[in-house]
N, C-alpha and C positions, 0 to 999 in steps of 0.2 A: 461535524468532528472537531473543529476548532474550538467552539464553546466547551466541549467536554474536556479537551486537552488543557485549556486555560484554568479549569477548576480543579485539576488534579495535581499531585505532587507525590514524590516518593519512587520507590523502585518498581511499584506494580502499575504505573500508569501506561506503559506500553501493553501490558496484558489486558488491562481494562479497555484501552481503546481497540485492540483486536477483537475483544469479545462484543463490544457495543456498536461496532461499525459493520455495515454490510460487508460480506466477504470480498465482493468486487471493488468496492471502494478502498478497503484496507490494502488489498493486493496493490492497487494503483498507487496509493500513498506509499507503500513499502518500495515499490519500483522507483518512485520519483526519489525517495531518500537515498537509494542505493546508486543512483547516477548523478545525484547533485554534488557539487563541489570537486575537489581534486580526486581523481581516480574513482572507479566504480567498485562497489562491493561485489565482486563476482559470485562469491557464494550465494548472496541473496538473489541476484539476477538469475543464477542457474536453478535455485530452489523453487522459484515461482514459474519461470518460463518453462521448465522441463517437467513440472509436474501438473501443469494445467493443459488440458486438451483443447486444441484450437476448435474443436467441433462443438464443444460445450458453450452455450450462451454466455456463461460467466466470463470466459476468457475474452470474447468480444466485448463485453461491458468494461473489463478491466483495460483494454487497449483504448477504447473509446475515452474513457476518463483521464487516462494517462495522457492521450494525445491533446485533449481539451485542456489539461492542466486544472480542471476545475476543483476548487476545495483541497487542494494538496499542500498548501503551506500555510 
């Protein structure tokens, strides 16, 4: 994801990242960005955590990637 991010510029870079990144990796990336720095983006946290079912394997992958912090920055 970092290589793709470095090669892009403009207003559409976030959309392209979202489309080109596996959904579980992108969700982990967005969660990381939402809690990084001063204050958390509550709308982002709620949007991801409340719309993903913990019974779906995708949610487990998101949490695993988020906890490991792999390729998020």
